[in-house]
N, C-alpha and C positions, 0 to 999 in steps of 0.2 A: 281745792287744788285737784288737778287731774290724776287719775291713777297712774298713767304712764309717767308723769312727772316725779310722783312718789317713788315708783320703782327705779327710775333712772337716777334719782338723787342718791339712791344707795348702791347704784352700779349693777342693777338687775335689768337685763334686756326684757321689755314688756311683751316682746313677740316670742320669747323662749317658752317651748312647750312645758307643761307642768306634769301632765300625765300622757305616758306613751305606752301603747300596747300593739303588738304587731297582730295581723290576721291570724297567724299561726297560733300565738298565745291565746287570742280570743276563742278560737274554735277549739282548741285543746281544753280550756276551761269549760266551754259549753258541753263538749263531749263527756267531760267528767260528770257534769250534772245530769246528763241524759242517762249515762249509765246508772246513776244512783236513782233517778226518780222516774224515768220513762225510756226504758232501753228499747222500745219498739220503734222509735224514730230512725228512718233511714236517711240520714244526712247526707250520705253520698249520692243520693238521687235528686238532690236539689239542684236547680239552676243556679248559674252565676248571680242573677238578679236576686233570687231568693236568699242565697247564702250571704250576699253582700248586705241584704236587708236585715239579716239576723246579726251579723257582725257589727253593723253600725247601731244597731238597737243595743246590743251588748255594751258597746262604747258608752252610750248614754246612761245605761244602767250602773256602770262602774261609778260614775259620778253620783247617782241618786241613791244607791242602796249599799248597805254595809256588806262586807265579804263573807260574813260568817254563814254556814249552812248553805252555801251556794245561792244566796239571796240575789246577787246580781245576775247570775246565769238563769235562775228560775224566773226572775222578772223578765228577762229577754225571751224565754220560752213562752211564758204566759202572754207577753204582749204580741207574739207572733203564733199564737195558738191556732187560728183558723187556717193559716197557711201550712203549719206543721201537721195538721190533720191529714194532709194529703201524703204525708210520709210516715204515718203510723201513730201519731198522737191520738190518744183516745180521750173520751169525756172523762173516764175514771182517772186519766193521767192528770187531768186539770185539778182534780181534788188533791192529788199528791203533791203537785207542784205549788198549789196555792198556799199563802202564808198563814191562813186561819188555822 
């Protein structure tokens, strides 16, 4: 049986979003992690493309990581480590952000 059929049989719209987060919420959450782990990042100097990349990466991390201890935010920062070095992230910050 198709997934859409299963959902429709019980009255659930298969196209209904399950997880929704605004860009503002995403950046706010990322900023909290930055303040905690790597306050040198100058996020206000990022271009639209760079900021959008970080936001979209964070969206994926929300699905893949649990929310405790800023795991989602830290994962997004780690995945964008090379780009964020232009904005103040240091090699020492990598160790602070890492999950080990």
